[in-house]
VMD Tcl script that draws the C-alpha trace (Angstrom):
set ca {
  {101.70 -4.46 25.58}
  {103.34 -1.73 27.67}
  {100.91 -0.31 30.21}
  {103.12 1.54 32.70}
  {102.87 3.92 34.29}
  {99.35 3.15 35.47}
  {99.25 6.19 37.71}
  {99.90 9.84 37.20}
  {102.38 10.59 39.97}
  {101.61 14.30 39.90}
  {98.11 13.45 41.09}
  {98.98 10.75 43.63}
  {97.34 7.45 42.72}
  {94.77 8.70 40.21}
  {93.82 5.84 37.90}
  {95.27 6.29 34.42}
  {93.42 5.89 31.14}
  {95.44 2.76 30.40}
  {94.34 1.06 33.61}
  {90.74 2.10 33.00}
  {90.84 0.49 29.54}
  {91.99 -2.82 30.97}
  {89.39 -2.64 33.75}
  {86.68 -1.84 31.21}
  {87.70 -4.79 29.08}
  {87.48 -7.38 31.85}
  {84.48 -5.92 33.70}
  {81.26 -4.85 32.02}
  {79.94 -2.95 35.04}
  {82.37 -2.94 37.97}
  {84.72 -0.48 36.29}
  {81.83 2.02 36.52}
  {81.74 1.59 40.28}
  {85.50 2.12 40.53}
  {85.26 5.38 38.58}
  {82.57 6.60 40.99}
  {84.64 5.89 44.09}
  {86.27 8.69 46.09}
  {89.87 9.06 44.91}
  {91.37 7.60 48.11}
  {89.67 4.26 47.42}
  {90.17 3.98 43.67}
  {93.75 2.67 43.63}
  {93.47 -0.14 46.22}
  {90.11 -1.29 44.84}
  {91.28 -1.18 41.21}
  {94.57 -2.97 41.93}
  {92.84 -5.59 44.06}
  {90.23 -6.13 41.35}
  {92.80 -6.44 38.55}
  {94.86 -9.01 40.42}
  {91.75 -10.97 41.47}
  {90.48 -10.91 37.89}
  {93.84 -12.25 36.68}
  {93.84 -15.13 39.17}
  {90.20 -15.84 38.28}
  {91.12 -16.07 34.60}
  {93.72 -18.70 35.45}
  {91.32 -20.70 37.63}
  {88.50 -20.57 35.07}
  {90.35 -21.46 31.85}
  {89.20 -25.07 31.93}
  {90.39 -25.72 28.37}
  {93.94 -25.84 29.74}
  {95.36 -28.62 31.95}
  {94.61 -28.13 35.64}
  {98.24 -28.83 36.61}
  {99.42 -25.94 34.41}
  {96.84 -23.60 35.92}
  {97.67 -24.67 39.48}
  {101.36 -23.90 38.99}
  {100.61 -20.43 37.60}
  {98.05 -19.64 40.31}
  {100.48 -20.76 43.00}
  {103.21 -18.48 41.59}
  {100.78 -15.57 41.37}
  {99.66 -16.14 44.96}
  {103.27 -16.22 46.15}
  {104.22 -13.00 44.36}
  {101.13 -11.21 45.69}
  {101.83 -12.35 49.26}
  {105.56 -11.50 49.24}
  {106.34 -8.04 50.52}
  {109.29 -7.84 48.13}
  {109.23 -10.37 45.31}
  {112.65 -11.22 43.90}
  {113.65 -10.47 40.33}
  {113.79 -14.21 39.68}
  {110.22 -14.66 40.96}
  {108.91 -11.86 38.75}
  {110.77 -13.21 35.71}
  {109.44 -16.73 36.25}
  {105.90 -15.41 36.69}
  {106.28 -13.25 33.58}
  {107.28 -16.24 31.46}
  {104.40 -18.35 32.77}
  {101.91 -15.51 32.31}
  {103.02 -14.77 28.76}
  {102.73 -18.45 27.80}
  {99.30 -18.60 29.40}
  {98.19 -15.38 27.68}
  {99.11 -16.79 24.28}
  {96.53 -19.53 24.82}
  {93.68 -17.16 25.72}
  {90.91 -16.72 23.14}
  {89.37 -13.69 24.87}
  {91.33 -10.58 23.86}
  {90.64 -8.73 27.12}
  {91.77 -11.61 29.32}
  {94.81 -12.05 27.08}
  {95.72 -8.37 27.54}
  {95.26 -8.67 31.30}
  {97.57 -11.68 31.54}
  {100.16 -9.96 29.35}
  {100.04 -7.00 31.73}
  {100.36 -9.09 34.90}
  {104.13 -8.57 35.44}
  {103.53 -4.80 35.45}
  {100.51 -5.09 37.75}
  {102.41 -6.44 40.75}
  {104.54 -3.29 41.27}
  {101.28 -1.34 41.54}
  {100.50 -3.24 44.72}
  {103.79 -2.02 46.21}
  {102.86 1.56 45.33}
  {100.06 1.52 47.90}
  {100.43 2.54 51.53}
  {101.35 -0.28 53.92}
  {97.87 -0.65 55.42}
  {96.21 -0.76 52.00}
  {98.79 -3.27 50.78}
  {97.96 -5.45 53.77}
  {94.23 -5.23 53.04}
  {94.70 -6.12 49.36}
  {96.94 -9.07 50.22}
  {94.49 -10.35 52.82}
  {91.47 -10.26 50.50}
  {93.44 -11.82 47.64}
  {94.60 -14.63 49.94}
  {90.94 -15.51 50.58}
  {89.98 -15.21 46.91}
  {92.84 -17.36 45.63}
  {92.05 -20.00 48.26}
  {88.52 -20.18 46.87}
  {89.91 -20.46 43.34}
  {92.33 -23.19 44.36}
  {89.46 -25.13 45.94}
  {87.58 -24.76 42.65}
  {90.39 -26.36 40.68}
  {90.70 -29.18 43.20}
  {86.96 -29.91 43.29}
  {86.23 -29.67 39.60}
  {88.38 -32.25 37.89}
  {87.51 -34.31 34.80}
  {83.84 -35.12 34.33}
  {80.90 -33.62 36.21}
  {81.58 -32.56 39.80}
  {79.50 -30.67 42.36}
  {79.58 -29.02 45.75}
  {78.15 -31.40 48.33}
  {76.61 -29.21 51.02}
  {75.10 -25.79 51.61}
  {77.96 -25.14 54.04}
  {80.46 -25.61 51.19}
  {78.52 -23.13 49.07}
  {78.41 -20.58 51.88}
  {82.16 -20.96 52.47}
  {82.88 -20.61 48.75}
  {80.76 -17.47 48.31}
  {82.49 -15.89 51.30}
  {85.97 -16.77 50.06}
  {85.52 -15.32 46.56}
  {83.08 -12.46 47.25}
  {81.92 -12.01 50.83}
  {85.47 -11.14 51.87}
  {85.42 -8.41 49.20}
  {82.52 -6.71 51.00}
  {84.62 -6.77 54.16}
  {87.66 -5.43 52.26}
  {85.61 -2.55 50.80}
  {84.26 -1.70 54.28}
  {87.72 -1.84 55.83}
  {89.05 0.63 53.25}
  {86.11 2.99 53.84}
  {86.67 2.95 57.59}
  {90.37 3.72 57.08}
  {90.12 6.50 54.50}
  {86.70 8.06 55.12}
  {86.03 8.63 58.84}
  {82.33 8.96 59.56}
  {81.45 7.51 56.15}
  {78.39 5.57 57.33}
  {75.15 6.02 59.24}
  {75.55 2.50 60.67}
  {78.25 1.20 63.04}
  {81.29 -0.46 61.49}
  {80.49 -4.03 62.72}
  {77.05 -3.86 61.07}
  {78.56 -2.50 57.86}
  {81.04 -5.38 57.87}
  {78.20 -7.88 58.30}
  {75.93 -6.57 55.56}
  {78.92 -5.87 53.31}
  {79.82 -9.55 53.62}
  {76.24 -10.60 52.81}
  {76.21 -8.22 49.84}
  {79.31 -9.80 48.31}
  {78.01 -13.30 48.89}
  {74.71 -12.37 47.25}
  {76.46 -11.07 44.15}
  {78.37 -14.35 43.89}
  {75.19 -16.40 44.33}
  {73.69 -14.34 41.51}
  {76.67 -15.22 39.31}
  {76.17 -18.90 40.13}
  {72.49 -18.84 39.16}
  {73.08 -16.80 36.02}
  {75.99 -18.97 34.86}
  {74.58 -22.33 35.96}
  {73.99 -23.60 32.43}
  {77.50 -22.77 31.22}
  {79.03 -24.18 34.40}
  {77.13 -27.46 34.05}
  {78.25 -27.72 30.44}
  {81.83 -27.31 31.70}
  {81.36 -30.02 34.36}
  {80.85 -27.72 37.36}
  {77.76 -27.73 39.56}
  {77.71 -25.13 42.33}
  {74.21 -26.14 43.44}
  {74.88 -28.52 46.35}
  {74.04 -32.19 45.99}
  {72.19 -32.21 49.32}
  {69.90 -29.37 48.17}
  {69.22 -30.83 44.72}
  {68.26 -34.10 46.41}
  {65.30 -32.32 48.02}
  {63.77 -32.05 44.54}
  {64.78 -35.57 43.52}
  {67.55 -34.18 41.33}
  {71.25 -34.88 40.93}
  {73.92 -32.97 39.02}
  {73.86 -35.79 36.43}
  {70.12 -35.33 35.91}
  {70.45 -31.56 35.75}
  {73.39 -31.35 33.33}
  {71.46 -32.41 30.17}
  {68.93 -29.64 30.82}
  {71.75 -27.13 30.33}
  {72.20 -28.39 26.76}
  {68.61 -28.79 25.58}
  {65.33 -28.11 27.41}
  {64.20 -31.04 29.57}
  {60.72 -30.10 30.72}
  {60.46 -32.61 33.57}
  {63.86 -31.70 35.00}
  {63.23 -27.95 34.76}
  {59.81 -28.38 36.35}
  {61.37 -30.30 39.26}
  {63.94 -27.53 39.69}
  {61.38 -24.70 39.78}
  {60.80 -24.53 43.56}
  {64.51 -24.65 44.41}
  {65.25 -22.11 41.67}
  {62.75 -19.67 43.20}
  {64.21 -20.23 46.68}
  {67.72 -19.51 45.41}
  {66.55 -16.29 43.79}
  {64.72 -15.27 46.98}
  {67.91 -15.86 49.00}
  {69.94 -13.85 46.52}
  {67.40 -11.02 46.48}
  {67.53 -10.80 50.28}
  {71.32 -10.49 50.17}
  {71.08 -7.80 47.48}
  {68.61 -5.98 49.74}
  {71.35 -6.04 52.40}
  {73.58 -4.51 49.73}
  {71.12 -1.67 49.19}
  {70.87 -1.13 52.94}
  {74.67 -0.92 52.92}
  {74.71 1.62 50.09}
  {71.93 3.76 51.56}
  {73.85 4.03 54.84}
  {76.79 5.70 53.09}
  {77.17 9.46 53.37}
  {79.49 10.44 50.48}
  {77.40 10.55 47.31}
  {80.08 9.03 45.04}
  {80.63 6.17 47.46}
  {76.88 5.62 47.76}
  {76.49 5.44 43.98}
  {79.48 3.13 43.53}
  {78.19 0.78 46.21}
  {74.58 0.80 44.99}
  {75.25 0.12 41.31}
  {76.00 -3.64 41.59}
  {72.87 -4.11 43.71}
  {70.74 -2.23 41.19}
  {72.09 -4.23 38.23}
  {71.77 -7.37 40.33}
  {68.13 -6.62 41.18}
  {67.27 -6.30 37.48}
  {69.17 -9.51 36.71}
  {67.23 -11.38 39.41}
  {63.97 -10.08 37.91}
  {65.04 -11.29 34.45}
  {65.99 -14.68 35.87}
  {62.59 -14.95 37.55}
  {60.96 -14.14 34.24}
  {62.98 -16.80 32.43}
  {62.52 -19.40 35.16}
  {64.68 -22.56 35.20}
  {64.80 -22.31 31.38}
  {67.53 -19.72 32.06}
  {69.87 -22.70 32.07}
  {69.60 -22.59 28.26}
  {69.88 -18.80 27.96}
  {72.32 -15.98 28.63}
  {70.47 -13.66 30.99}
  {71.86 -10.21 31.74}
  {70.71 -6.64 32.02}
  {70.92 -5.08 28.54}
  {73.54 -2.37 28.11}
  {70.98 0.25 27.07}
  {69.11 -0.37 30.34}
  {72.33 0.13 32.30}
  {72.93 3.46 30.53}
  {69.35 4.57 31.20}
  {69.75 3.62 34.86}
  {72.91 5.70 35.13}
  {71.11 8.71 33.66}
  {68.19 8.36 36.08}
  {70.30 8.13 39.21}
  {72.54 10.96 37.99}
  {69.53 13.20 37.42}
  {68.36 12.23 40.89}
  {71.75 13.32 42.28}
  {72.31 9.86 43.74}
  {69.94 10.50 46.62}
  {68.99 7.64 48.93}
  {65.33 8.04 47.97}
  {66.07 7.76 44.25}
  {68.31 4.70 44.74}
  {65.71 2.95 46.87}
  {63.00 3.72 44.32}
  {65.19 2.29 41.53}
  {65.95 -0.85 43.53}
  {62.24 -1.54 44.03}
  {61.46 -0.79 40.40}
  {64.22 -2.99 39.02}
  {63.25 -5.77 41.42}
  {59.68 -5.63 40.11}
  {58.38 -4.79 43.60}
  {55.68 -2.24 44.51}
  {57.17 1.17 45.20}
  {57.09 2.39 48.79}
}
mol new
graphics top color blue
foreach p $ca { graphics top sphere $p radius 0.5 }
foreach p [lrange $ca 0 end-1] q [lrange $ca 1 end] { graphics top cylinder $p $q radius 0.2 }
display resetview
C-alpha cells in the first residue's frame, strides 16, 4: 500500500492525511493527542509513535514463533539506530516485514507493517536533534520489548519482582514521558510553569502510570496468553501465584478474585497517583494545544481506572475501556471550556469519581 509522501513539503513537516489514517487505525486515542500538538512536535512524536507501534506489533504477536519475531525486531532496531541504513538493510527488512504482515489478522497492524519500509525514511527527514531523541527513546522501548520476548516463552511466565515491573514500565513508557518533555524544551522555550527537571520527573511517572493502567486493563488477556506482569513477590502477599490466578482469567473463580481484591485496589491507587502526576504535568503547560494533548491520556486513564474500580478483580473476565461516545463528549466539554486548566482539573476529578474541588 503506497503511503508516501507522508508530509506536505510545502508546509514543512505537517502530518499528511495518509499518516493520520494509519495512526488512527493503530491508536484509538493517542492520534487525537498528536493532532492537538503544536506543529513543531507533531512529526517527531508521530514518527516515534509509528515506529514504536510497529516494533510492539512484532513483540506482541505471540501466535508466531518467538525466533521469527526476534529476528525481525532485531533488524528493525538496527535500521532505526543506523544513521544511514544501507539499501541491502532496507530490502532485507522490507522482505521480513511483508512476510510478517501477511500473517497479521488485524487489518490496521497489517497495514502498518506493510508501510514499515516507507516509515524509516521519515525518521531521516527530521532535524538531527529530533532524530537523536527518537532513536534514544526507541532504543529503550525495543529493549523492553526484547525483554518481553525473552521472559515470556512457552507456558505461563511472570515478572518476579516489583523492581522488574518498575524497570519494564520505564523502558516502554516512562522514557516516552521524558522524550515528550525533551522535545518540548527544545522546540517551545518557556513552555512550562515548572522547571525542566521536575517536568522530566513527573513526565516519567505519567508514562509509567499509563503503562501500569494497560497492564491492569489487559491482565486477563495477558494471562490467557501466558504472560503475568503482576510480580510473583507481590502476588505472594495475597497467597496467590500466577498459576492460581490464570484460571480466573478464563472463568470467574470467586475465591481467587476475592484474594486478589486488596492488591487490585493498591495497584489502581498507585496508577491513579501516577495519572495525577500526569495531570500536574499537563496543567503546568502554557500552550493550550500542548496542554490539551498532554491532558487527554490522563483524562481517559482516570475514567478507565474508575471503570476498573467498579468492575473489581472481575475485570479479568471483561474488556474494560472508556466508551467512544464518552470520549467524544469529553472532547466537546474541554473544547467548550477552551482547554483551561480549571476545566481540565474539574474533568479529571469528575472522571476519577472524586469530589470536585
